[in-house]
N, C-alpha and C positions, 0 to 999 in steps of 0.2 A: 209818323212819330219816331223819334230817335231816343237813344239812351239818355236818361235824365229828364225827359219830358214827363208830365203828369196828366193823368186823366182821373177825375174823381179824387180819391185818396190814394191812388196807386202811382208808383214811380216806374217808368218803363226801364227794363234792364236790357232787352234785346228783342228784335223781331224774329219770330220763328218761321213765319210763312204767311201766305195770303191765298184766298180763294176768290170765287166770283162775287161773293157777298160781303166777306169780312176779312180782316187781317188778324193774325194771331201774334201775341206778344208774351214774353215772360216778364212779369212785373213783380213789384214788392210793395207790400203795405207795412209801414213802420208805425208803431204805436209807442206809448209811454214805457219807461223802465226797460228800454232795450228790446221791446217786443218787435219782431219782424216775421213776416210770413210771405213766402213766395208763391205766386199763383200764376195761372195762365189766363190771359185776357183775350177775349174775342171781341173785336171792335168793328162796327159797321164801317165799310169803306167810305171815305169822305164824299165821293160823288153820288153815293146812294143814300146819304143821310136824309135828304129831302124827299125821297121817293117812298110814299106811304106803304106801297105793296111790299117792298123789300124790308122796311122796318117792321111791318106786321109779321112777316115770316120769321124774322130774327127774334122778335118778342115771343112768338109762338114756340120757337125752339127752346128758349130759356124757361118759359112758363111750364112747358110740358116736362122737359128733362129735370127740372128742379123737383118734381114730384117723385122721381125715382130714387129710392134710397137702397143701395145694395153695395157690398164690398167689390162686386165685379162690374160696377158701372161708375164712371167718373162722376164725382160729386159736383153739382152746381151750387155755388155759394151765394151768388148775388146777381141781380139784374139791375143795371144802373144807367144813368144818363148824365152827360157833362157837356154843356154848351151845344146841345143839339145832337151829340153823338152818343148812340146807345152802345153799351158794352155788357158782356157776360163774363162773370168771374167764376173760374173753375179751378179745381185742384190741379196742381202741376204734378205730372208723373215723370219722375226721373227713370227713363227707360228707353224702349224702342218699339216700333210697330211690329206686328207679326210679319208684315211684308219685308221689313229689314232683316228679321231673323231668317226667313226663307231665302232671301237674296244672298245673304252671307253664307248660309249653308250650301247653296248651289255653287258658289265660288269655290268652296272647299270640297266639292263633289261628295257631299253628304246629304242625308235626309233625316227628318225626325223619325225616331222609332215609333211604331204604331201606338204604343202605350203613351208616349209623350204627346203625340198629336191628339189622342183621345182626351188626355188630361187637360190640355188647353181648350179643346172644344167643349168639354164638360163645364169648365169654369165660365166660358162665354155663354153657354146655354143657361146657366144659373142666373147670370145678369139679364139675359133676354127674358127669362120667365118673370123676373121681378118687374121689368118694364111692362110686360104684357098684363101683369096683375095689378098695375097701378090704378088707383081709384080717384074719382073726383070728390069734391066737397059733399056731394049728395050720396056718397058711398057706392055709386055705380061704377063699373069698370069703364075706363076711358077708351078701351079698345085700342091702345097704343101699339103701333106697328113701326119698327125701326125703318125698314125698307132700304137700308144701305149697309147691311152687314157684309164686311169684306176684310181682307188682311190689313188694309190700311186703317180700318176703324176698330181694330183690336190691339190694345196696347199691352206690352209686357213690361212690368216694372222691374227695376234693378233689385227690388226686394222679393221678386218672385210672384208678384200679383199679376192678375189678368183682368183688364178693364175694358169694357165696351164704351166707345165714344161716339159722338156726332149724331144727334137726333135731328139734324137740320132739315131732313125731308120726311120726318116721321108723319104718320097718319094717326089721327085720334078722333074720338067722337065729338069733342067740343073744341076742335081747332078753330080759331077765329078766322084765320085766313085760309081759304080753300082754293087750291090750284085747279084751273079748268082742266077736266080730263082730256081735252083735245089739245092741250098745250105741249104735249111731249112726254116722254118717259122720264121717270124719276129714279135715279139710282145707277149703278154700274151694270152694264148689260150682262156680263158674264156671271153675275151673281143673282140675277133676277129670275123669279119663278115664272112659269108659263102664264099664270093668271094675270101677271102684271102687263102682259102684251095684248091681252084681250080687251076689247072696248068695254069700258065700265066693269071690268073684271073685279070680282070680290077679292079684296086683299085683307088677310087676317094674320094671326100669329103664325099660322103654318107657312106663310110666305117667308118669314124670317127663319123658320126651321129649315126651309129649302136652301136659303142663302148660306146658312151655317154649314149645311151639308156639303155645299160646293167648296167652302173654305176647307173643311175636313178632307174632302177628296183631293184638293190641291196639296195639303200638308202631307198626305200619304203618298201621293204619286210624284210630287215635285214637277208637276206639269200644269200649264195654264189651260183652262177649259176652252175648247173651240179656238185654239190659237191660230192666228193668221187669217181668220174669217172676217168678212165685212159685217157691218151692223145688221143688214137685212138678212144675211145668212145665219148670223148668230140668233136673231129673233126666231127664224124659222126652225132652227135646230133645237132651241130651248123649248118651243111649243111642242115639237115632235117628241122630245124626250129621248131616252135611250143612251145616256152617257155610260161608257164602259165601266164595269166595276173596278174599284181600286186594284184588285188582285190581277188585273190585266197588265199592270205596269209595276207592281211592287209586291213583295211578300206580305200579303195581308190575309188574316184568318177569314174563313167563311163566315163566322159570326159577325165580325166587323164589316165585312163586305155587305152582309144583309142589312145591317143598320144604315149604312150609307145609301144603299139602293132605295130603302124605304124613304129616307129623307129627301131623295132626289126624284121621287115619283112625280110624274106629270099631273096626276090626279091628287089634289090636296087631301082627299079622303083616305088615301093610302099612307100618307105621311104620319109620323107621330103627331098626336093632336095638340101637344104643347111642347114647349122647349124643355120643360121638366121631364116629360115622358121621353124625349130624345136623350136627355142626360141619363135617365135611368136605363135606357136601352144600351147606351155606351158602357155604363157601369157593369151591366150583365155580360156584354160581349168582350170587354177588356178589363177584367177585375183588377189586374195589376196597375191600371192607370190610377185607381183610387189611392194607392200607396205613394204616388209621386207628390211630394209636398213642395211648398214654396221655396224651401232652401235649395232643392234640386233644380227647380226652374230658374231660380236666381243664378245659380252657378252656371247653368246652361247659357243664360243670356250673357254673362260675363265672358264665357268661353267663345261665343260666336259673334257677339257685338261689342267687343271691348272698347273700340274707339268711340262709339256712340255714348257709352256709359262713362268712360274715363274723363270725357270733356267736362262733365259737371262734377264728377267725384273729386276732382282736384281744384275746384273753384273755392274761393275764400269763404269762410263761414258766413251764412246769411245770404249767400248768392243763389242758393237753390232751396227748394222746399224740403230741406232735411237731407244732408249728405248720407248716402247709403253705402256702408262698407261692403267689401266683398264677403260672400258667404263663407262659412267654415268648410264646406265641401270644395275640394280642389276643382279647378276648371276642367282639367283633363279627365278627371273621374266622371264628372257630369256629362262631358262630351261622349265618353265611352258608354255610359249607361243609357242616355236618352237619344242618341243619334246612331246612325249606321251608314256605312259607305254606300254610295251608288255603285251599281254594277253587280247586283246579286245574280247568281247563276240563273239562266233561263229568262232574264228580263232584258228588254231592248236597250236599256240605258247603259249596258256594259260596253257597247261599241260606239256610243255617241261621242261627239267632241264638245268642248266647253261652250261653243257658240250655239249649240242646238239642244243640249240636254235640259231637262225640265227645271223650272218652267221655261218653255222656249222663248217667252217674251223677255227673259232676263238677259238683255244684250250686254256683251262686254264693252266697256267704254274705252278700253285700251288693251293691247296684248297682255294677258296675265292680270288684268285689272279686275276690279269688283264689278259685279253685275248690277244693273239697274232694273227694278221691277216696274215695267211699263204698264200703266193702267188706262182703262178706257176713258176715265173721267178727267184725266189731267196728265201733267208731265211726270217723269220718273220720280220715285221717292228719293233716290240718291243717284249721284254719278261719281265716277272715280275721282274726279277733281275735287269734289266737295266732301266726300265721305271721310269724316274724322279729321279733315284738315282744319287749318286755322279759321277758315270762313265757313265751316260746315254749319248748316242750320241745326239748331238744337232739336233734340227729340223730346217731345212733350205732348201734352194733351192736344189732339187734333193737329199736330204739326204737319205741315204740308211742305213739299220739296221746293227746291229752287226751280224757277221757270225755265232754266236753261236745259235744252234737250240733250240727252246723252249722245255723244258721238258714237259712230258704229264702225269699229275697226274690222277690216277684212281678216278672215282666218288664214292660217298658213296654207291650208289646202287650196283656197281660192287664189292666193298669190302664186302658188306653184303652178296651177293650171294656166293662169294668165301668162306666166313666164314661158311655159311650154308652147302656148299658142303663138307668142311673139317669135319664138325660135323657129317654129314650123313655117310661119309666114316669111321670115327672113330666108329660110332655105329655099322655099318655092320661088321667091323673087330672084335668088341667085341663079337657080336653074333656068328660069325664063330669060334672064339677062344673058346667060351663056349661050 
């Protein structure tokens, strides 16, 4: 579909991205007396519209996610069908994914301060707890488990909100379409808990607590978990456990260290029993995180991800789901309060070069360019050619990146070594010729 096309009562404004099962669009519903509302539309891909298994999975996602009502979970507004194509209507979030924030911070050689990382994790935990506590029509818990908590599925709004997205592979008590346990793993390997790799392993809310613990570990250390390992080795190391404490890579307090280590315990019985308990443990370990409000998070996002936000902030009225002005707090002040430079004394990131510092998978797409966050489940979230440019994909609910892989430019050190090698070979050849 292209701009101007319609599906149901919605007019397509632009395509945001596509995944294996659906395409995502920014769309607008226009009503009487000048009413207009911009939303995100998730539409089943045309070639899958006639495959009942895919349609059932899609309807499951909408039916389950629509039951979750919380400020830190993206709201599902409608589940519809038009000429055989099913679509999901969701609130449009003017903002950026947490993965974008981390990638841009890495390019600036900065990291989130522990309090800021904890504040984001606490908000995500609140949304998770609401999902876990969702009940069916009979009043019983649905036992809803997200199973795909990752930096790509945590959105940061331009207004400072933090919202969990994408229940596409969620597990629930009354899910109508059940995936065969032998059909493969569901989720992103580096955020999966040990029990997800065991045959018929029990998956419950503590599985999501583990994944959020991994996200927090990455926010604190600016490193990717088990970077450079193959899938089989990742599975083995996840099951084995033993991820280093955040303090091994960054100035993190013993109290926060302890909370992260509990969340990442291989034994689910050692982890906080609920996402709410995890949030409470973070409140106790980092009390200053409680004082960080939406205004500060908004200013931080404007400071670190301006190109992602300004693209929609300058659009004509009615083109986005409510233009969000910059917060009162200056960008530079938020950057100083909520982030800190890499290279703290005593930590190994002080001597690393841009191509290898954390997260190591954030590869530079060009010398001095922006880093792309490479994910197990798909292509990079952004690359230097598209980030903030005229053809940049919009950042919104569930926005997925361009399918173009990021180019990988060699570092200056590599080029220097290559030049030295050629020089030595030339010298040797000259001696032999003489």
